[in-house]
Structure formats: structure tokens, C-alpha cells
N, C-alpha and C positions, 0 to 999 in steps of 0.2 A: 519567295518572300512576294508579296501579294499588300498593295497599299490603295488605299479608297479614297474615295475624294467627294467631299459633296458641296451642291451649291442649286441655289432655286434656279441659275438655268446655265449657259457656255461661260459665265466669270471663272466656272474650273478648270478652262481649257492652257492656258498659260504655265498655272505648277500642276499641269496632269501632264503636260509639253517639255516642262523642267524633269520632272522625274522620268521620264522616257528615256531622254536624253542620258539621264546620267545613270540608268539602269534599264536596258533594254529589254533586261531577261524577266526585271518584274510584269506580274501580271498586277493589270489595275481593274477599280472598280468605278464607276464615275455614278454617284447617286444624286438624282435630278428629281429637281417637283415641280414639272410644267403644270400640274393640277392647282397648284396652289402660289406660282411665279405671281409677280412679283414680291417679293419679301420686305422692298424696302416699307413700302407703304404701311404695312402691317404694325399693331402695336408692340409692346416687345415680349408682353406674354402669347399673344399668336403667333408670332415669328419664330418664338422658342417653341410653340407646341409643334409647330409645320419642322424646325430643324431635327427638332426629337427622332420623331418618324423618320424623316429620311435617313437618318444617322444610324438607326438601328436596321432602317433594311437596308443599309450597308455592310455593320456587322454583321447581318444573320452570315452574309457570305466571309466572315473568317479573317479581315484579313489582319496583317499585322500594325497598323499602324493606319487612322483617318486625318485628313486632313479637310479644315474645314474652310475651300476655295474662295471665302466671301467676305469681306470686310464689316458685310452691317452682321452679318448673323455673327460672328467673332464678339464684336461689341455686344448683342446680346444674348446670345446663344450660349456663349463658351462656355462658363462655370457650369451651365445646367448638363451640356453635354459631356464635361469632364465627371461631373460628378455621377453620371449614370454610367459610365463606360469604362473609368479608369478603375484602378494600374490597371485593369486585363488586355486593353485596346488604345496606349498613347493616342491621343488627340491634339493637334496639331495647328491652331489659328491663323490666321492674316490677319497682320497689321502693317499701317503704312509705312515706308520704309526712311521715317524723317532723321532718325540719329544717323544712316549713311549717310544723307544726302547735306546733313547739315556739317558732317566732315568733312565739305568740298569747301569751308567755309565763306559761297556767295551766295545773296540772295536765293530764297528759295521757292518755291510757291505749290502749295497741296489744291493738286486738282482731285475732286470727292463729289458725292453724291452732296444734292444740296441739303438732306437731311442727316447729313456727317458733317457738312462743314458748318463750321460756332458747334459743333455739337463741345458741351464736356467732356466725351472723351477725349476727342482729336486735341480742343487745346491744351486738357491734362497730358498728351504724346507731345506737343509744343513745346509743351513748358518742360516736360523731364527728359527731350531728348533734341532740343535744336538748339541748346548751350549759347545762344547769343544772336543765333544767326536772323539775319531780315525773313520774316515768314509773312505773304501773302495765301489766306486761303480763298480756295477759286472754285464756284459750285457750278457744276457741272449739268445743268438739269435737261433731262431726256436720251443724256450722250449714254448712258449704261443702258437705257432700253433700244434704239437706234442701233446697238453692238448689238444686242441680244436676239435683233431681230435680222441682223445685216441691213438693214437699211442705209446704202450706200449717201441718199441725199440727206437722211436725218445726222446721220453722221459727221459729216461735213460742217452742214450747218450749226449745232451743237460743239464739234471742235473750236469753229471759228467765233460764237459769242465768247466758250473760256478763254481762248485766246486774246479776245479784246480784252478781257477782266486782267490779263496776267499783264502784271510790269513789264517793261521794256528791258530793264535791267538784272530782270532774273536769267541766274546763269544752270539751274537747273529744277526741274520738275516732279514731286513724289506724284505718281500713280496711286491715289489712294482708294480705286475701285478696282478688284481684279477685271473686271470687264474694261477699262483703259489700256491694256496690257496689250490685247488684238492690234490695237489700232496705234501702238506706241510709233512709229512712222509719220503715221499722218499729225500726228499731237506734235510730234518733233520740226514738223516742216511746218506744222502753222505758227511756231511760238518762235521759230528759232529768227534773229533779227540779223539782217545784213550787216558786216562790218565787226558784231560779236563775235566769239569764243563757239566754240561746238556744243550747243545744247546738252545737259546729262541728265537723262530720265533713270526715274527709279523705281523699280517693280520689286513687287515682293515673290515669284514666282520662286527665283532661281534660290531665296533664303528659305524661304518654306520646304522644298524638294529634300533641300540638304538637310536641314533640320531632322524632317520624319526620318531621313536616314540614319542621322544619330539616334534617333529616339529607340531603333530597333538595331543599334547596333551593326548596322551595315554602311561599306562603303559606299564611293559610287564608283561606275568598275561599266565606262561608257561603252568599252569594248565587247563586253559581253553578250551572247548570243542575242538576234532580235527574236525572241522568243515567246515574250511576253504576253498575255490573251489580254484580252477587253470585254468586259461587263459594261451593260448600260442598264440601269436602272429609273426607271421613269414613276415617279411617285411611288414606289416599292414593285413597276413590273418591268420585267426585262423586256427591252428593246434599242432598238438602234438609236445613232448618235443625231440629235435633230438637226433636220437639213442644212440650217444654217451656219453650225460647227463648221460645212466645210467650201465656207471662203473664208474662215482664215487660215493662214499656214499652221497653225497649231493644231488646227482638227485637220485638217487634210494629213500631216504626221499620222496623226494614232490611224485614222484609216488607212493610209497606207502602210503603217507599220506593226497594226497590229490585229493578228487575227482575232476575229469573235469567237467567244467561248460558247 
């Protein structure tokens, strides 16, 4: 089994680690775009062109499925990627986990990039899936970039700024950018209010990994031999995981458990 994941940077680590935990025997192909990152400020057309190149670089390694490990790329490029690659290669997008978050019933906040916050895309998801729950959209300027570079001071400042915009009565936070899942505990600590119930965080990594297995007719097997390999593509060139990836548990898991191909 071979599963590919794509993103401009290391935001795909959370979903990659989730796949690795579900199927330690799966070969992984990570396709990043250091030459073109960040994708967020690009026009939809430009972003789609970059994403397609990264996807095709991954597809050349003949994976069984491709996960788009980026919310922004899913918003703008998923239809084009599917039109180009499916049905031969199933393509799985990443969307904010608003529906399961709203099922808890309490007020929720969606942390996302400034470009996504308030966008018709996110507003549509809220309208479709929030089921009447009180929702606060929280922009997080600079957080994804800080996580990408493992800049501790910048991460702390961006998390604190977003926490200050999050209402005190929020019981659930949706992590609407894959980068944010890498610092979920820091987000929890910043938002948790004394005397309130434990904060619930909803990311997308686990659901995306499970969906990828379903699309190829495979089942989770966490006890499988940890023999899966890791191939890293940097704007199409084979290379190594970016150094900042090792600042996070998910990156260290890949480095420890995955022999390079």
C-alpha cells in the first residue's frame, strides 16, 4: 500500500502521522512545494497550478491514494485535481471538522487563516454543518507561517492573539488549518478558561487518514509491521523532511519509524 500526501509545507504532517499510526506498513510519499510556498497569498489560479504540479509529482510514484493535506488547496484546487487524476488515483481533500464539532452542542470557534476566515467557502460550511450552534470565526494571522518555520516566539504570539479573540464561553475549537494541528496543545492551553469544562479540539487529520483507507478498500491495522518507507519530494525533487518538521511530535514519528526509500 502506498499513500501520497501533498501541501506547500509541513502542514501535511498531522495527516501523515495519522496514516502512519493506522497503517505502519504503508509506504508514504510526501510532496511539498518549498519553491512556491506559501500558497495562501496566491491567486486561486496560481495556487491551483502549483498544487497540480505537486500532485503530479506525487502521482508519478504510483500511490494508491492522494491526500490534499491543506485546507486552502482543497478549497481552490480539489476540483481540478480530481478532474486530472481520478478515477485512477483517488484524491481526498481536507475540510474543517465543523459538523462533529457542532454535534457537541456548545459554542464553538473556528480558527483559520485570515484568507479563509469569513470566506464564502467557510460560511457555506457553517451554514450547512453548524446545525444552529453559536459559531465565532477567529482569524489567526501569522500562525501557519510560524508553525511552518517552528518559530517558537511567533507561535506563542499568534496563538495568544487568536485566543484573545475567542469568546470565554467557547467549549470547542475547530482547527481550520492543518498547520494548527501541530500545536494543538498550545492552543488548548491558551483558550482553556479556569473553571470551565475541558476544551474540545477538532482537527481533520484522523478523519482524512481514515477516509483515504476507505477509498482504497483498506482497513486500519495499527499492529501491522512498521516497515512502511518514506519518500519526500521537494517541488518535485527527492529530498529530506524540512528541518522544522522535527520540532513536532508528528515529524519525529516519521523520522523514527519510516526508513527512507
